[in-house]
N, C-alpha and C positions, 0 to 999 in steps of 0.2 A: 078253075084252075087250082087256086090255092087249097081249096076243099080237098080237091083230088090228091093233091101232094101230101097233106096232113093225113089222111085216110091209106094211102099207100106206105108212108113212112110209117105209121102204126102198125100195120099188118104186116108189114115185111119181114121175113125170118133170115133172109140170106145177109150177113152183116155187111158184105162189101156195098151191096145194092141198098142197105139202109143207110150207110155213110153218104153215098150219092144224094140220097133223099134228103139228109138232112144239111147237106152243103145247101141245096136248093133252097130250103126253109131257112137256113142261118138269117139272111138280111132282113126276114120280115119276123121271125118269132126265135130269137137268138136265145131268150130264157129257156125255150122247151127242148133244143136240141144242142147246145153248147156243151154240156156236160158228157153227152153220148158221144159228141167229136173228140174232146180230149181223151176219154177213153180209147176210142179207135185210133186215136194218134200215137199212145202210149203202147197199144199192142200191135201196131202196124208192122207187117213182117217187111215190107218194102221200106226202106229210109226215104225214097223219092215220095212216097205218099203219106210218111209221117211229116216231112217236110212241108208238103201241100196244104196238109189239114192246119199246121203251125201256122203258116203264113195266112190262110185264109180267116183263121181265129184272131189274128191279131187287133183289128178294130173292136173286137168283142170280147177283148180280155178283161176288162176290168173286173177285179174279183177274183180272178182265177190265181193269180200269184202265190197267194200264201199255201193252198193246198198244193201245188205244184212244188213248191220249195219244199214242204215237208217231205214229198217223196224224193227230192235231191238229197235231203238230210238223211233219207232213209238209205242212201247209197244205189239209189235206182240210176244204173249205167244207161239206160235208153233215154230217160230225161236229161241226164247230164249230155248226153252228146246233142240234145236238140238245144240247149241253152245257148 
């Protein structure tokens, strides 16, 4: 099952489906999907989706804050709203 999830995630072209597959892989391979999920969170059109990704990323957030604060300092209103 895990190998199939990896293959599907790697091949998926649809951004929304790729995020869903990354969310499924996050508990077992956070180092491989975390950055992609952060980008998806920042680009999400639906605020509820951004908050959902943010909340799911919380247990895997170690080391993310530096890069995110750089974006806040660059006056990224979307990230500021999520903080």
